PDB file as gemmi writes it, atoms N, CA and C in Angstrom:
CRYST1    1.000    1.000    1.000  90.00  90.00  90.00 P 1                      
ATOM      1  N   MET A   1     114.163 131.526  20.860  1.00  0.00           N  
ATOM      2  CA  MET A   1     113.191 131.242  21.377  1.00  0.00           C  
ATOM      3  C   MET A   1     112.037 130.305  20.677  1.00  0.00           C  
ATOM      4  N   THR A   2     111.946 129.107  21.139  1.00  0.00           N  
ATOM      5  CA  THR A   2     111.452 128.232  20.428  1.00  0.00           C  
ATOM      6  C   THR A   2     109.827 128.007  20.803  1.00  0.00           C  
ATOM      7  N   GLN A   3     109.117 127.577  20.525  1.00  0.00           N  
ATOM      8  CA  GLN A   3     107.843 127.288  20.368  1.00  0.00           C  
ATOM      9  C   GLN A   3     107.207 125.960  20.358  1.00  0.00           C  
ATOM     10  N   SER A   4     106.595 125.087  21.430  1.00  0.00           N  
ATOM     11  CA  SER A   4     106.380 123.713  21.043  1.00  0.00           C  
ATOM     12  C   SER A   4     104.978 123.851  20.649  1.00  0.00           C  
ATOM     13  N   GLY A   5     104.336 123.045  20.867  1.00  0.00           N  
ATOM     14  CA  GLY A   5     103.102 122.591  20.563  1.00  0.00           C  
ATOM     15  C   GLY A   5     102.491 122.466  21.845  1.00  0.00           C  
ATOM     16  N   ALA A   6     101.097 122.708  21.657  1.00  0.00           N  
ATOM     17  CA  ALA A   6     100.179 122.736  22.848  1.00  0.00           C  
ATOM     18  C   ALA A   6     100.484 121.460  23.591  1.00  0.00           C  
ATOM     19  N   ALA A   7     100.259 120.993  24.622  1.00  0.00           N  
ATOM     20  CA  ALA A   7     100.544 120.424  25.673  1.00  0.00           C  
ATOM     21  C   ALA A   7      99.865 118.951  25.578  1.00  0.00           C  
ATOM     22  N   GLY A   8     100.133 118.207  25.714  1.00  0.00           N  
ATOM     23  CA  GLY A   8      99.338 116.853  25.191  1.00  0.00           C  
ATOM     24  C   GLY A   8      99.257 116.557  24.178  1.00  0.00           C  
ATOM     25  N   PHE A   9      99.530 117.433  22.848  1.00  0.00           N  
ATOM     26  CA  PHE A   9      98.861 116.825  21.501  1.00  0.00           C  
ATOM     27  C   PHE A   9     100.713 117.211  20.783  1.00  0.00           C  
ATOM     28  N   THR A  10     101.860 116.467  21.430  1.00  0.00           N  
ATOM     29  CA  THR A  10     102.864 116.813  20.603  1.00  0.00           C  
ATOM     30  C   THR A  10     103.650 114.942  21.005  1.00  0.00           C  
ATOM     31  N   SER A  11     102.985 114.053  21.272  1.00  0.00           N  
ATOM     32  CA  SER A  11     103.323 113.236  20.900  1.00  0.00           C  
ATOM     33  C   SER A  11     102.650 112.495  19.592  1.00  0.00           C  
ATOM     34  N   PRO A  12     103.503 111.882  18.643  1.00  0.00           N  
ATOM     35  CA  PRO A  12     102.672 111.006  16.989  1.00  0.00           C  
ATOM     36  C   PRO A  12     101.323 110.483  17.239  1.00  0.00           C  
ATOM     37  N   ALA A  13     100.924 110.267  16.807  1.00  0.00           N  
ATOM     38  CA  ALA A  13      99.789 109.556  16.785  1.00  0.00           C  
ATOM     39  C   ALA A  13      99.982 107.728  17.004  1.00  0.00           C  
ATOM     40  N   VAL A  14      99.177 107.093  17.445  1.00  0.00           N  
ATOM     41  CA  VAL A  14      99.361 106.272  18.137  1.00  0.00           C  
ATOM     42  C   VAL A  14      98.190 105.206  17.420  1.00  0.00           C  
ATOM     43  N   ALA A  15      98.324 104.290  16.654  1.00  0.00           N  
ATOM     44  CA  ALA A  15      96.855 103.181  16.701  1.00  0.00           C  
ATOM     45  C   ALA A  15      96.320 102.831  17.395  1.00  0.00           C  
ATOM     46  N   VAL A  16      95.191 102.797  17.626  1.00  0.00           N  
ATOM     47  CA  VAL A  16      94.123 102.612  18.584  1.00  0.00           C  
ATOM     48  C   VAL A  16      93.596 101.117  18.643  1.00  0.00           C  
ATOM     49  N   ALA A  17      93.415 100.759  17.201  1.00  0.00           N  
ATOM     50  CA  ALA A  17      92.415  99.360  17.015  1.00  0.00           C  
ATOM     51  C   ALA A  17      93.537  98.746  16.436  1.00  0.00           C  
ATOM     52  N   SER A  18      93.209  97.318  16.322  1.00  0.00           N  
ATOM     53  CA  SER A  18      94.139  96.608  15.528  1.00  0.00           C  
ATOM     54  C   SER A  18      93.304  96.582  13.942  1.00  0.00           C  
ATOM     55  N   PRO A  19      94.142  96.568  13.088  1.00  0.00           N  
ATOM     56  CA  PRO A  19      93.680  96.145  11.679  1.00  0.00           C  
ATOM     57  C   PRO A  19      92.201  95.912  11.216  1.00  0.00           C  
ATOM     58  N   ARG A  20      91.924  94.569  11.841  1.00  0.00           N  
ATOM     59  CA  ARG A  20      91.027  93.501  11.816  1.00  0.00           C  
ATOM     60  C   ARG A  20      89.883  94.281  12.057  1.00  0.00           C  
ATOM     61  N   LEU A  21      90.241  94.701  13.251  1.00  0.00           N  
ATOM     62  CA  LEU A  21      89.429  95.179  14.150  1.00  0.00           C  
ATOM     63  C   LEU A  21      88.248  96.558  13.204  1.00  0.00           C  
ATOM     64  N   MET A  22      89.188  97.254  12.656  1.00  0.00           N  
ATOM     65  CA  MET A  22      88.612  98.760  12.368  1.00  0.00           C  
ATOM     66  C   MET A  22      88.238  97.721  10.754  1.00  0.00           C  
ATOM     67  N   ASP A  23      88.914  96.683  10.422  1.00  0.00           N  
ATOM     68  CA  ASP A  23      88.138  96.285   8.956  1.00  0.00           C  
ATOM     69  C   ASP A  23      86.744  95.770   9.074  1.00  0.00           C  
ATOM     70  N   ALA A  24      86.341  95.094  10.622  1.00  0.00           N  
ATOM     71  CA  ALA A  24      85.208  94.195  11.023  1.00  0.00           C  
ATOM     72  C   ALA A  24      84.245  95.542  11.270  1.00  0.00           C  
ATOM     73  N   VAL A  25      84.675  96.498  11.770  1.00  0.00           N  
ATOM     74  CA  VAL A  25      83.806  97.941  11.945  1.00  0.00           C  
ATOM     75  C   VAL A  25      83.445  97.958  10.699  1.00  0.00           C  
ATOM     76  N   ALA A  26      84.340  98.303   9.740  1.00  0.00           N  
ATOM     77  CA  ALA A  26      83.794  99.023   8.124  1.00  0.00           C  
ATOM     78  C   ALA A  26      82.797  97.911   7.543  1.00  0.00           C  
ATOM     79  N   ALA A  27      82.765  96.457   8.011  1.00  0.00           N  
ATOM     80  CA  ALA A  27      82.146  95.568   7.412  1.00  0.00           C  
ATOM     81  C   ALA A  27      80.917  95.896   7.736  1.00  0.00           C  
ATOM     82  N   SER A  28      80.503  96.001   9.218  1.00  0.00           N  
ATOM     83  CA  SER A  28      79.037  95.746   9.772  1.00  0.00           C  
ATOM     84  C   SER A  28      78.854  97.169   9.517  1.00  0.00           C  
ATOM     85  N   LEU A  29      79.494  98.272   9.357  1.00  0.00           N  
ATOM     86  CA  LEU A  29      78.822  99.661   8.817  1.00  0.00           C  
ATOM     87  C   LEU A  29      78.520  99.405   7.490  1.00  0.00           C  
ATOM     88  N   ALA A  30      78.890  98.703   6.427  1.00  0.00           N  
ATOM     89  CA  ALA A  30      78.553  98.965   4.769  1.00  0.00           C  
ATOM     90  C   ALA A  30      77.400  97.872   4.943  1.00  0.00           C  
ATOM     91  N   ILE A  31      77.507  96.593   5.801  1.00  0.00           N  
ATOM     92  CA  ILE A  31      76.327  95.721   5.632  1.00  0.00           C  
ATOM     93  C   ILE A  31      74.516  96.461   6.622  1.00  0.00           C  
ATOM     94  N   ALA A  32      74.767  97.338   7.654  1.00  0.00           N  
ATOM     95  CA  ALA A  32      74.033  98.078   8.181  1.00  0.00           C  
ATOM     96  C   ALA A  32      73.100  99.123   7.246  1.00  0.00           C  
ATOM     97  N   SER A  33      74.038  99.993   6.817  1.00  0.00           N  
ATOM     98  CA  SER A  33      73.351 100.982   5.606  1.00  0.00           C  
ATOM     99  C   SER A  33      73.074 100.349   4.622  1.00  0.00           C  
ATOM    100  N   LEU A  34      73.583  98.967   3.878  1.00  0.00           N  
ATOM    101  CA  LEU A  34      72.846  98.592   2.555  1.00  0.00           C  
ATOM    102  C   LEU A  34      71.318  97.787   3.348  1.00  0.00           C  
ATOM    103  N   SER A  35      71.361  96.988   4.348  1.00  0.00           N  
ATOM    104  CA  SER A  35      70.073  97.146   4.651  1.00  0.00           C  
ATOM    105  C   SER A  35      69.042  98.000   5.100  1.00  0.00           C  
ATOM    106  N   LEU A  36      69.348  99.088   5.441  1.00  0.00           N  
ATOM    107  CA  LEU A  36      68.791 100.111   5.548  1.00  0.00           C  
ATOM    108  C   LEU A  36      68.119 100.694   4.261  1.00  0.00           C  
ATOM    109  N   CYS A  37      69.155 100.709   3.534  1.00  0.00           N  
ATOM    110  CA  CYS A  37      68.233 101.378   2.336  1.00  0.00           C  
ATOM    111  C   CYS A  37      67.808  99.843   1.497  1.00  0.00           C  
ATOM    112  N   LEU A  38      67.903  99.083   1.933  1.00  0.00           N  
ATOM    113  CA  LEU A  38      67.048  97.726   1.164  1.00  0.00           C  
ATOM    114  C   LEU A  38      65.400  98.190   2.199  1.00  0.00           C  
ATOM    115  N   ILE A  39      65.793  98.635   3.526  1.00  0.00           N  
ATOM    116  CA  ILE A  39      64.261  98.514   3.965  1.00  0.00           C  
ATOM    117  C   ILE A  39      63.672 100.328   3.716  1.00  0.00           C  
ATOM    118  N   VAL A  40      64.449 101.377   3.726  1.00  0.00           N  
ATOM    119  CA  VAL A  40      63.884 102.169   2.739  1.00  0.00           C  
ATOM    120  C   VAL A  40      62.955 101.717   1.366  1.00  0.00           C  
ATOM    121  N   THR A  41      63.977 101.243   0.737  1.00  0.00           N  
ATOM    122  CA  THR A  41      63.149 100.930  -0.905  1.00  0.00           C  
ATOM    123  C   THR A  41      62.030 100.093  -0.734  1.00  0.00           C  
ATOM    124  N   ILE A  42      61.508  99.254   0.334  1.00  0.00           N  
ATOM    125  CA  ILE A  42      60.864  98.143   0.496  1.00  0.00           C  
ATOM    126  C   ILE A  42      59.764  98.949   1.063  1.00  0.00           C  
ATOM    127  N   THR A  43      59.459  99.994   1.972  1.00  0.00           N  
ATOM    128  CA  THR A  43      59.153 100.886   2.672  1.00  0.00           C  
ATOM    129  C   THR A  43      58.086 101.934   1.387  1.00  0.00           C  
ATOM    130  N   VAL A  44      59.020 102.218   1.028  1.00  0.00           N  
ATOM    131  CA  VAL A  44      58.486 103.153  -0.477  1.00  0.00           C  
ATOM    132  C   VAL A  44      57.899 102.250  -1.009  1.00  0.00           C  
ATOM    133  N   LEU A  45      58.060 101.364  -1.840  1.00  0.00           N  
ATOM    134  CA  LEU A  45      57.473 100.407  -2.721  1.00  0.00           C  
ATOM    135  C   LEU A  45      56.098 100.000  -2.478  1.00  0.00           C  
ATOM    136  N   SER A  46      56.187  99.612  -1.122  1.00  0.00           N  
ATOM    137  CA  SER A  46      55.053  99.007  -0.214  1.00  0.00           C  
ATOM    138  C   SER A  46      54.017 100.331  -0.649  1.00  0.00           C  
ATOM    139  N   SER A  47      54.580 101.404  -0.105  1.00  0.00           N  
ATOM    140  CA  SER A  47      53.463 102.178   0.250  1.00  0.00           C  
ATOM    141  C   SER A  47      53.032 102.999  -1.013  1.00  0.00           C  
ATOM    142  N   LYS A  48      53.481 102.919  -2.178  1.00  0.00           N  
ATOM    143  CA  LYS A  48      52.988 103.316  -3.130  1.00  0.00           C  
ATOM    144  C   LYS A  48      52.566 101.921  -3.805  1.00  0.00           C  
ATOM    145  N   LEU A  49      52.395 100.855  -3.687  1.00  0.00           N  
ATOM    146  CA  LEU A  49      51.578  99.611  -4.078  1.00  0.00           C  
ATOM    147  C   LEU A  49      50.228 100.115  -3.416  1.00  0.00           C  
ATOM    148  N   GLY A  50      50.295 100.415  -2.118  1.00  0.00           N  
ATOM    149  CA  GLY A  50      48.978 100.078  -1.046  1.00  0.00           C  
ATOM    150  C   GLY A  50      48.213 101.843  -1.439  1.00  0.00           C  
ATOM    151  N   ALA A  51      48.932 102.594  -2.206  1.00  0.00           N  
ATOM    152  CA  ALA A  51      48.541 103.952  -2.546  1.00  0.00           C  
ATOM    153  C   ALA A  51      47.445 103.497  -4.088  1.00  0.00           C  
ATOM    154  N   ALA A  52      48.480 102.305  -4.790  1.00  0.00           N  
ATOM    155  CA  ALA A  52      47.467 102.437  -5.632  1.00  0.00           C  
ATOM    156  C   ALA A  52      46.394 101.368  -6.288  1.00  0.00           C  
ATOM    157  N   MET A  53      46.141 100.987  -4.834  1.00  0.00           N  
ATOM    158  CA  MET A  53      44.588  99.753  -4.543  1.00  0.00           C  
ATOM    159  C   MET A  53      43.796 100.330  -4.152  1.00  0.00           C  
ATOM    160  N   PRO A  54      42.682  99.777  -5.067  1.00  0.00           N  
ATOM    161  CA  PRO A  54      41.158 100.548  -4.523  1.00  0.00           C  
ATOM    162  C   PRO A  54      40.983 100.500  -3.007  1.00  0.00           C  
ATOM    163  N   ILE A  55      40.220 101.468  -2.891  1.00  0.00           N  
ATOM    164  CA  ILE A  55      39.926 101.339  -1.501  1.00  0.00           C  
ATOM    165  C   ILE A  55      38.447 100.527  -1.485  1.00  0.00           C  
ATOM    166  N   PRO A  56      38.531  98.900  -1.041  1.00  0.00           N  
ATOM    167  CA  PRO A  56      36.970  98.292  -0.549  1.00  0.00           C  
ATOM    168  C   PRO A  56      36.289  99.060  -0.324  1.00  0.00           C  
ATOM    169  N   ALA A  57      35.120  98.716  -0.536  1.00  0.00           N  
ATOM    170  CA  ALA A  57      33.615  99.456  -0.321  1.00  0.00           C  
ATOM    171  C   ALA A  57      32.740  98.431   0.575  1.00  0.00           C  
TER     172      ALA A  57                                                      
END                                                                             
């Protein structure tokens, strides 16, 4: 008595996307994360700069 895997999961994995497409997606995610980090850094620095300025009377 042999038991096989679950139905639908017995075939080997097949590549869905081309390596060039995966590289392009990885590059765009890296650029997006760097730009988000830069935006957060600029926002924090500008808020600290704005808090350090005296309030004009």
